[in-house]
N, C-alpha and C positions, 0 to 999 in steps of 0.2 A: 495411478495415484495422483499425478499432477492435475489431471482434469477434475477429480473429485474435490481436491483442495481449492482449486480456482472456483468451482461451483458453490462452495460454501463461503468463500471469502468475498466474491464479487458483490452479492446483495448488501452486505454490511459495508463494504468499501464505498459503494455507490451511495448508501444512506449517509455515511459520514461526509463524503464529498459534498452532497447536496446541503447538509446541515451547515457546513463551513463555507458555502457558496463557491465551491470549487467544481471543476469538471474532472471526472475520472476518465483518463485516456486509455490506460492499459494496465493489466496485471499479468505477470509472468511468474512461473515457478520453475526453476531450472537449476541445473548443476553448473557451478563455475569452479573449475579445477576440482577440488575434493569437497567443496562446500556447497550446500543447498542455498538458494537465494529466493526470497519472495520479493519481487521488484514491482512496485506500484508507481505509476506515472500519473501526476495530476497537473492541473493548470488553473489559472484564474484569469478572467478577462482584465486586461491592463497590466498583467504581469503577476507572477507568483513569487512570493517572498520565501526566505528561509524559514521564517516563523510559520507560514502556511504548512510547509512540509513538516515542521516539528509538531504542530498541533494535529495534523492528520496522523502522523506516525504514533503519537501517544494514544490517540483514540483507537486506532486499528490494532495496536499492540495489546491494549487492555482487552479488547474483544478476543484476540487470538489466544491470549493467556488464559482468560476465564473460560473459554469454550474448548480448549485443547484441540484446536483444529489440526495443527501439524505435530505429528508424533515423532519427530526426529529433529536433530539439531539443524538450524537454519539461520540465516541472516535476513533481517527485514531491512529493505532499502526503500525509501520514498524519494522520488525525484520529480523534477519539474521539466516541462518541455523548454523552459527557459526561466532562469532566476532573475528577479528584479531586486537589486540591492538598494 
């Protein structure tokens, strides 16, 4: 199931990253304790801001909700390889 979800999410995540001038580093879907987590790692040349993570998160969340990609309870986490404040 994880591979199918990642196969559906990756193309849209890449599209959103490109649109926002970000680099998509990694996507993982896994269990952390009792919760499922969709973890997406992004970066921007010169440093990634919290606002970058927020903008990406809002766009991917909208896609996930509209397309009902994940049919179970999960947490979406967008992180950076390094945050620039």
